[in-house]
N, C-alpha and C positions, 0 to 999 in steps of 0.2 A: 278420475275420476269419472263414472260411470251416468248419462243423461246428462240434460241441461244446466245449467248453474241457474237457468232463474227461468219460471215459468209467470206468462201473463195470462190472466183469466179476463175476459169480456163477458160480459154478461149481453146480452140487448133483445129489443119484442122491440117490430115492427120499424128501421133508422135502417132498411138495406142502401138507401142510398148516402149514410155516414161511412159506409163502411171503406170504398175502396181509401176513404183520405185518412181513415183510423190505418188500416195496413201500409199505406205508402208510408206515413210518419215513422211505424214500427222499420218499416226497411232504413230510414232512412236517418236511421239512430247510432250509437257507437258502437255499443256492442257488439262485440263478433256475433255474426249468427250460429256459428256450431254453440254457443253458453247459454240461450234463449229459444220459447218455445213461444205457440201461443193460439193460447184455447181460446173461442171463440163461440160464444153456447148461444143458440137460439132456443131463444125460448116461448119457444109453439106462437114465432109468426105468422101471422098470412097472409103476409105482402111475399117479394119479391127474397128475403131475407135467403133463403139461402139455396139457390140455388146462385144468389152474390157469394156466398160465400164459398161457393162448390168452382169457383170461376176462380176465383182470386186467390185459392188454396194452389189450383191445376196450376196459377201461376204467376204464384211470388218465387224469388227466393230464401225465405225463410222459412222456419219447423209450422205451420199456421196448421193447426187442428178442427178443425169449427165439429162443434155438438150442434146436436139440434135435440127438443128435451122437444115432445106433442104436446104434450096437454100442460100448458099455464093457469092449474091452479095453485 
């Protein structure tokens, strides 16, 4: 099989303070890390969501892919 078996997609808006706990929970789950990816979509947050996601992605052992949508319309 190529690529992950499971994609976890999480939308977020203005919840930077909750993201570390979310990522910690995903790190602790039991599925092998090479079998899943995590995509967190920042829907145009005006807080520090983007920088928190970048920091989490740089330091987590899971396949975390932050995406940002600039226009929350």
